[in-house]
PATI-503216 format. One record per residue (C-alpha): x, y, z. Coordinates in nm, 4 decimals, decimal comma. Layout:
N
SITE:xx:yy:zz
SITE:X:Y:Z
...
This chain:
144
SITE:xx:yy:zz
SITE:14,2866:7,9953:12,1266
SITE:14,4729:8,3144:12,0371
SITE:14,3846:8,4943:12,3633
SITE:14,4836:8,3026:12,6691
SITE:14,3465:8,4163:13,0040
SITE:14,6787:8,5827:13,0809
SITE:14,6883:8,7739:12,7487
SITE:14,3276:8,8763:12,7898
SITE:14,3938:9,0075:13,1405
SITE:14,6946:9,2079:13,0182
SITE:14,4893:9,3585:12,7346
SITE:14,2047:9,4324:12,9709
SITE:14,4299:9,6113:13,2226
SITE:14,6091:9,8045:12,9473
SITE:14,2770:9,9206:12,8051
SITE:14,1525:10,0141:13,1497
SITE:14,4710:10,2090:13,2251
SITE:14,4456:10,3995:12,8963
SITE:14,0805:10,4669:12,9636
SITE:14,1596:10,6026:13,3116
SITE:14,4373:10,8223:13,1765
SITE:14,2068:10,9536:12,9062
SITE:13,9261:11,0196:13,1539
SITE:14,1506:11,2003:13,4009
SITE:14,2998:11,4039:13,1170
SITE:13,9515:11,4745:12,9867
SITE:13,8369:11,5925:13,3304
SITE:14,1428:11,8132:13,3674
SITE:14,0776:11,9740:13,0312
SITE:13,7444:12,1006:13,1663
SITE:13,9304:12,2953:13,4352
SITE:14,0754:12,6059:13,2781
SITE:14,4070:12,7297:13,3961
SITE:14,4706:13,0994:13,4129
SITE:14,6581:13,2153:13,1044
SITE:14,7321:13,5785:13,1915
SITE:14,8863:13,7371:13,4991
SITE:14,6424:14,0277:13,5330
SITE:14,5074:14,0595:13,8883
SITE:14,2955:14,3730:13,8589
SITE:14,0948:14,4967:13,5628
SITE:13,9947:14,8626:13,5478
SITE:13,6526:14,9112:13,3896
SITE:13,4210:15,2035:13,3347
SITE:13,0461:15,1981:13,3581
SITE:12,9975:15,4944:13,1250
SITE:13,1325:15,6578:12,8109
SITE:13,4253:15,9011:12,8045
SITE:13,6187:15,7512:13,0950
SITE:13,9333:15,6463:12,9086
SITE:14,1492:15,9051:13,0861
SITE:14,0127:15,8063:13,4296
SITE:14,0775:15,4394:13,3570
SITE:14,4322:15,5219:13,2465
SITE:14,4969:15,7222:13,5653
SITE:14,3648:15,4376:13,7776
SITE:14,5778:15,1807:13,5926
SITE:14,8880:15,3954:13,6393
SITE:14,8138:15,4276:14,0112
SITE:14,7670:15,0512:14,0474
SITE:15,0825:14,9738:13,8453
SITE:15,2838:15,2066:14,0705
SITE:15,1524:15,0106:14,3689
SITE:15,2638:14,6777:14,2246
SITE:14,9396:14,5362:14,0856
SITE:14,9242:14,3576:13,7521
SITE:14,6533:14,5700:13,5971
SITE:14,4781:14,5864:13,2628
SITE:14,1991:14,7817:13,0958
SITE:14,0181:14,7980:12,7631
SITE:14,1903:15,0320:12,5219
SITE:13,8687:15,1248:12,3458
SITE:13,7395:15,4731:12,4178
SITE:13,3922:15,3594:12,5197
SITE:13,3816:14,9863:12,5963
SITE:13,0560:14,8335:12,7168
SITE:13,0591:14,7321:13,0824
SITE:12,9226:14,3855:13,0062
SITE:13,2049:14,3230:12,7559
SITE:13,4604:14,4287:13,0169
SITE:13,3116:14,1999:13,2825
SITE:13,2929:13,9076:13,0398
SITE:13,6595:13,9643:12,9534
SITE:13,7432:13,9366:13,3243
SITE:13,5492:13,6121:13,3568
SITE:13,6950:13,4616:13,0405
SITE:14,0513:13,5440:13,1457
SITE:14,0007:13,4655:13,5152
SITE:14,0957:13,8127:13,6339
SITE:14,0149:13,8083:14,0040
SITE:13,9039:14,1666:14,0660
SITE:13,7433:14,4374:13,8588
SITE:13,7634:14,8006:13,9679
SITE:13,4731:14,9995:13,8220
SITE:13,4705:15,3770:13,7883
SITE:13,1819:15,5976:13,6813
SITE:13,0487:15,9490:13,7341
SITE:12,8770:15,8628:14,0640
SITE:13,2039:15,7168:14,1958
SITE:13,3929:16,0305:14,0890
SITE:13,1367:16,2542:14,2610
SITE:13,1505:16,0599:14,5879
SITE:13,5259:15,9868:14,5724
SITE:13,4580:15,6128:14,5858
SITE:13,5426:15,3141:14,3699
SITE:13,3413:14,9995:14,3105
SITE:13,5236:14,6683:14,3417
SITE:13,3755:14,3535:14,1907
SITE:13,4856:14,0041:14,2860
SITE:13,4695:13,8453:13,9424
SITE:13,4170:13,4915:14,0723
SITE:13,1357:13,5598:14,3210
SITE:13,0099:13,8697:14,1356
SITE:12,9822:14,0557:14,4665
SITE:13,0285:14,4315:14,4363
SITE:13,0988:14,6916:14,7019
SITE:13,1881:15,0603:14,7190
SITE:13,4968:15,1761:14,9025
SITE:13,6503:15,5180:14,9669
SITE:13,9067:15,5928:14,6978
SITE:14,1905:15,6418:14,9489
SITE:14,1421:15,2815:15,0705
SITE:14,1721:15,1288:14,7227
SITE:14,5200:14,9768:14,7578
SITE:14,4525:14,8200:15,0977
SITE:14,1123:14,6874:14,9877
SITE:14,2548:14,5325:14,6702
SITE:14,5254:14,3566:14,8719
SITE:14,2668:14,2266:15,1194
SITE:14,0331:14,1007:14,8491
SITE:14,3061:13,9479:14,6322
SITE:14,4196:13,7517:14,9383
SITE:14,0612:13,6333:14,9981
SITE:14,0213:13,5294:14,6348
SITE:14,3530:13,3421:14,6346
SITE:14,2662:13,1678:14,9597
SITE:13,9317:13,0601:14,8132
SITE:14,1021:12,9329:14,4962
SITE:14,3596:12,7385:14,6998
SITE:14,0812:12,5766:14,9033
SITE:13,8963:12,4808:14,5843
SITE:14,2102:12,3185:14,4397
SITE:14,2474:12,1029:14,7504
SITE:13,8924:11,9688:14,7210
């Protein structure tokens, strides 16, 4: 016959190897890799906060954070949060009128969706702390 046992075994193992490579490649394609370097996204919860967002971005840039914001005058908060999730931006800093009045800033962990208010003067330290926590969590997830 055309296929001897040895030829059949070789074909079988070649097909199995290709199948395994395809499956592992297929599984890897489900895991998105981060495509942008942004660490902190500055968002606003209300209209007319473009200038405040720009000030906050400038402050974060000066302190060494890779920061981004929407350049629309009045972006919707949901759109801003979805952008963070889509682009795997770890932290979102949210500013609104209540935060301005109380001299606080809201930080949102984009992955867990946990939010917390912090005093504005602690922003840099808190971002560093939470970025380290997020990165540690991501490193642990990669090892599993």
